[in-house]
C-alpha positions as CSV (number, residue, x, y, z in Angstrom):
1,M,-12.9,-2.8,-86.0
2,S,-13.7,-3.5,-82.4
3,M,-14.0,-0.7,-79.8
4,Q,-12.6,-0.9,-76.5
5,R,-14.7,0.2,-73.6
6,R,-13.0,2.5,-70.9
7,V,-14.0,2.0,-67.6
8,H,-13.7,4.6,-65.1
9,R,-13.4,4.2,-61.5
10,R,-14.0,6.5,-58.9
11,L,-11.4,6.3,-56.1
12,S,-12.8,6.7,-52.5
13,I,-10.8,7.9,-49.4
14,E,-11.5,6.0,-46.3
15,E,-11.2,8.2,-43.3
16,L,-9.1,6.4,-40.5
17,E,-9.7,7.0,-36.8
18,P,-7.1,9.5,-35.5
19,R,-4.1,7.9,-33.6
20,V,-3.1,9.8,-30.4
21,A,0.6,9.0,-29.4
22,P,1.0,8.3,-25.5
23,V,2.7,10.7,-22.9
24,T,6.2,10.3,-21.9
25,L,7.6,12.2,-19.4
26,D,11.3,12.5,-18.2
27,A,13.6,15.3,-16.4
28,I,13.4,17.4,-19.7
29,N,9.8,17.2,-20.8
30,S,8.6,17.2,-17.1
31,T,5.2,18.4,-17.3
32,Y,1.5,17.4,-18.7
33,Q,-1.7,18.5,-18.1
34,F,-5.1,17.0,-19.4
35,I,-8.8,17.0,-18.7
36,D,-10.2,13.6,-17.3
37,Q,-13.4,11.7,-18.0
38,D,-15.4,13.9,-15.6
39,G,-14.1,17.4,-16.3
40,D,-11.3,17.7,-13.8
41,T,-7.9,19.4,-14.7
42,V,-5.0,17.1,-13.9
43,D,-1.4,18.1,-13.8
44,V,1.4,15.5,-13.9
45,T,5.0,16.5,-13.2
46,Y,8.3,14.4,-13.3
47,S,11.5,14.7,-11.9
48,G,14.8,12.5,-11.7
49,S,16.3,9.8,-13.4
50,G,14.3,7.8,-16.2
51,S,11.1,8.4,-17.6
52,C,7.3,7.2,-17.6
53,E,4.9,6.5,-20.2
54,I,1.4,7.6,-19.5
55,L,-1.8,5.7,-21.2
56,D,-5.4,5.7,-21.1
57,Q,-7.4,2.6,-21.7
58,S,-7.2,2.6,-25.5
59,G,-3.5,3.0,-25.5
60,G,-3.1,6.6,-26.2
61,D,-3.2,10.0,-24.6
62,P,-5.4,10.2,-21.5
63,D,-7.0,13.6,-22.4
64,G,-10.7,13.2,-22.1
65,D,-10.4,10.2,-19.9
66,D,-8.6,8.8,-16.6
67,I,-5.3,7.1,-16.7
68,A,-5.2,3.5,-17.2
69,T,-1.4,2.9,-16.6
70,I,1.8,4.7,-15.6
71,T,4.5,2.7,-16.4
72,F,8.4,3.8,-15.6
73,A,11.8,3.0,-17.2
74,G,15.2,3.5,-15.8
75,A,13.7,5.2,-12.6
76,D,15.7,5.3,-9.3
77,S,15.7,6.8,-5.8
78,T,15.9,10.3,-7.4
79,T,12.5,9.7,-9.1
80,V,9.5,11.9,-8.3
81,L,6.2,11.7,-9.9
82,T,3.2,14.0,-8.8
83,V,-0.3,13.6,-10.2
84,L,-2.2,16.5,-8.8
85,L,-6.2,17.9,-9.5
86,G,-6.4,21.5,-10.6
87,A,-8.3,23.7,-8.5
88,T,-11.6,23.9,-10.9
89,G,-13.8,21.6,-12.7
90,G,-15.1,18.1,-12.9
91,G,-16.1,15.8,-10.0
92,G,-13.1,16.4,-7.9
93,T,-11.6,12.8,-8.2
94,T,-9.5,11.0,-10.8
95,S,-8.2,7.5,-11.1
96,I,-5.0,5.5,-12.2
97,S,-5.7,2.0,-12.8
98,S,-2.1,0.9,-12.2
99,V,1.5,2.3,-11.5
100,D,4.3,0.1,-12.7
101,A,7.6,0.5,-11.5
102,T,8.7,-3.3,-11.3
103,G,12.2,-3.8,-10.8
104,Q,12.9,0.1,-10.1
105,D,13.4,2.3,-7.3
106,L,11.2,5.5,-6.5
107,D,11.5,8.5,-4.1
108,W,8.3,9.8,-4.1
109,L,4.7,9.0,-5.6
110,R,2.1,11.8,-4.9
111,L,-1.2,10.9,-6.3
112,E,-4.3,12.7,-5.6
113,A,-6.3,9.9,-7.3
114,D,-7.9,6.5,-6.7
115,V,-5.2,3.9,-7.7
116,G,-5.8,0.2,-8.5
117,G,-2.2,-1.0,-7.9
118,V,1.3,0.0,-7.3
119,A,4.2,-2.0,-8.1
120,V,7.7,-0.9,-7.1
121,R,11.1,-2.2,-6.1
122,D,12.2,0.3,-3.3
123,I,10.3,3.4,-2.3
124,R,10.6,6.1,0.2
125,K,7.1,7.9,0.0
126,L,3.9,7.3,-1.2
127,S,1.2,10.2,-0.6
128,Q,-2.1,9.1,-1.7
129,A,-5.3,11.1,-1.3
130,G,-7.6,8.3,-2.6
131,A,-7.9,4.7,-2.2
132,V,-5.2,2.1,-3.2
133,G,-5.9,-1.3,-4.2
134,T,-2.6,-3.0,-3.8
135,V,0.9,-1.7,-3.0
136,S,3.5,-4.1,-4.0
137,V,7.0,-3.2,-2.8
138,A,9.6,-5.9,-3.8
139,G,12.3,-4.6,-1.8
140,D,12.2,-2.2,1.1
141,V,10.1,0.9,2.1
142,I,13.0,3.2,3.0
143,A,13.4,5.1,6.3
144,G,12.3,8.7,6.5
145,G,9.1,8.4,4.2
146,V,5.7,7.2,4.5
147,L,3.1,5.2,2.6
148,G,-0.1,7.2,3.2
149,A,-3.6,6.6,1.7
150,A,-7.0,6.9,2.3
151,T,-7.5,3.0,2.4
152,F,-5.4,0.2,1.4
153,G,-6.7,-3.1,-0.2
154,S,-3.4,-4.8,0.7
155,V,0.3,-3.7,1.2
156,S,3.1,-6.1,0.5
157,V,6.8,-5.5,1.0
158,G,9.4,-8.2,-0.1
159,G,12.2,-6.7,2.1
160,S,11.9,-4.6,5.5
161,L,9.4,-1.8,6.4
162,N,11.7,1.0,7.8
163,S,9.1,3.6,7.4
164,R,5.4,4.3,8.1
165,V,2.2,3.1,6.6
166,V,-0.7,5.4,7.4
167,A,-4.5,4.6,6.3
168,Q,-7.2,7.4,7.3
169,D,-9.5,4.4,7.1
170,S,-8.9,0.5,6.7
171,I,-5.9,-1.7,5.5
172,G,-7.0,-4.9,4.2
173,A,-3.8,-6.9,4.8
174,L,-0.3,-6.1,5.5
175,S,2.6,-8.4,4.7
176,V,6.1,-7.7,5.5
177,Q,8.7,-10.8,4.4
178,Q,11.7,-9.3,6.7
179,N,11.6,-6.9,9.5
180,L,9.1,-4.3,10.8
181,A,11.2,-1.2,11.9
182,G,8.6,1.5,11.0
183,S,5.0,2.0,12.1
184,V,1.6,0.9,10.7
185,V,-1.5,3.1,11.7
186,A,-4.8,2.2,10.5
187,Y,-7.6,4.7,11.8
188,G,-10.5,2.1,10.7
189,D,-10.0,-1.7,10.7
190,M,-6.9,-3.9,9.6
191,G,-7.1,-7.4,8.4
192,T,-4.1,-9.9,8.3
193,V,-0.9,-8.9,9.4
194,S,2.1,-11.0,8.8
195,I,5.8,-10.1,9.5
196,G,8.3,-12.6,8.7
197,G,11.1,-11.4,11.0
198,N,11.6,-9.1,13.8
199,A,9.4,-6.3,14.6
200,S,10.5,-3.2,16.6
201,G,7.9,-0.9,15.1
202,H,4.4,-0.1,16.5
203,I,1.2,-1.2,15.3
204,A,-1.9,1.0,16.1
205,V,-5.5,-0.1,15.0
206,Y,-8.2,2.2,16.1
207,G,-11.1,0.0,14.7
208,Q,-10.8,-3.7,14.8
209,L,-8.0,-6.3,14.0
210,T,-10.4,-8.4,11.7
211,S,-7.8,-11.3,11.3
212,S,-4.8,-12.7,12.7
213,V,-1.4,-11.6,13.7
214,S,1.7,-13.4,12.8
215,I,5.4,-12.3,13.7
216,G,8.1,-14.9,12.8
217,G,10.8,-13.4,14.9
218,D,11.0,-11.0,18.2
219,Y,8.5,-8.4,18.9
220,S,9.9,-5.6,20.9
221,G,7.5,-2.7,19.6
222,E,4.1,-2.0,20.9
223,M,0.5,-3.1,19.4
224,W,-2.6,-1.1,20.2
225,V,-6.0,-2.2,19.3
226,V,-8.9,-0.4,20.4
227,G,-11.8,-2.3,18.5
228,G,-10.3,-5.7,19.8
229,V,-8.5,-8.8,18.0
230,V,-11.0,-11.2,16.2
231,G,-8.2,-13.6,15.2
232,D,-5.1,-15.2,16.8
233,I,-1.9,-13.6,17.6
234,S,1.3,-15.6,17.0
235,I,4.9,-14.4,17.8
236,G,7.4,-17.1,16.9
237,G,10.3,-15.4,19.1
238,G,10.2,-13.4,22.1
239,L,7.8,-10.5,23.3
240,S,9.9,-7.6,25.2
241,G,7.3,-4.9,23.7
242,A,3.7,-4.5,24.6
243,I,0.1,-5.7,23.3
244,S,-2.9,-3.8,24.2
245,S,-6.4,-4.6,23.2
246,D,-9.1,-2.7,24.5
247,L,-11.9,-5.2,23.7
248,G,-9.9,-8.2,24.1
249,I,-8.5,-11.0,21.9
250,G,-10.9,-13.4,20.6
251,G,-8.4,-16.1,19.3
252,S,-5.3,-17.7,20.7
253,L,-2.1,-16.1,22.0
254,A,0.9,-17.8,21.2
255,I,4.5,-16.4,22.2
256,G,8.1,-18.0,22.3
257,A,9.2,-16.1,25.4
258,V,8.1,-13.0,27.4
259,S,11.0,-11.2,28.9
260,G,9.7,-7.8,30.5
261,G,6.9,-7.3,27.8
262,A,3.3,-6.1,28.6
263,L,0.0,-7.8,27.9
264,S,-3.3,-5.9,28.4
265,A,-6.8,-7.1,27.6
266,P,-10.0,-7.2,29.6
267,W,-10.3,-11.1,30.2
268,L,-11.3,-13.0,33.2
269,R,-8.3,-14.7,34.9
270,S,-9.7,-17.9,33.7
271,R,-10.0,-16.9,30.1
272,L,-6.1,-15.8,30.4
273,A,-5.0,-19.3,31.8
274,E,-6.7,-21.2,29.1
275,S,-5.0,-18.8,26.6
276,W,-1.5,-19.5,28.0
277,M,-1.6,-23.2,27.0
278,S,-0.5,-22.4,23.4
279,M,2.7,-20.4,24.7
280,G,6.1,-21.8,24.2
281,R,6.8,-21.5,27.9
282,C,4.6,-22.4,30.9
283,P,2.3,-19.6,32.4
284,A,4.2,-19.5,35.9
285,A,7.3,-18.4,34.2
286,L,5.3,-15.7,32.4
287,T,3.4,-14.1,34.6
288,W,6.1,-12.5,37.0
289,K,7.7,-11.2,33.7
290,A,4.6,-9.6,32.1
291,T,1.9,-7.6,33.6
292,W,-1.6,-8.3,33.0
293,A,-4.6,-5.9,33.3
294,A,-8.1,-7.4,33.8
């Protein structure tokens, strides 16, 4: 009789990596606190409609890391999100790679962080303590608020800019598809400025306007540049406002018509005469309507 041999197998249990769920905030579960990558305490608060999901680079809870993405769902003009640093600990800064509210409206984003990019349909207010790479607003920047940051890489508005954009340093580029009724202030340099429609708001650059300015319609606001304009200024419609460049305009100046406006730049009269060649109306018709300061 043959004997069957029993084989004993030892079961082993493989330890899996812990999975941490993402953080979701809404009007009910409205607060979240975590410690970021370098030890800062970060407080996040949500109010209004919809919700937002907060993820780190690995797709989980950002505790011990910085925020990779904040993604909104169902947000509207009542939605407010704040990301604030605590009083103590860490290096005093935190970062957010992107804030995505594509196709949605927000009332206020208050972020004490360096942000890679912000995408939203309509927004009233962005308060940004650090630098922002890109701000993309598909609709309007609503009147009564402000987009403020240390620096903006670029600000793109698909509708009209009815509020203020303020940078404590530079703005790399500003693009408004429709009208500029608000104001834009850069305490450093500003790059390309492109306004598709009319501009009744003010543009103030305390540094240098390093590229060109293009306004598709009429300009009835005031533009003041301390450090001079490097590129061209083109106004497709009429000028009834004022353009002042303390250190001159390096490129050409093209204006459809001037009616009661003012231009001021430290140019020689002969240099002025050359610049008027690109205007839509003859120089003689312009000089009596505008005032020039040498």
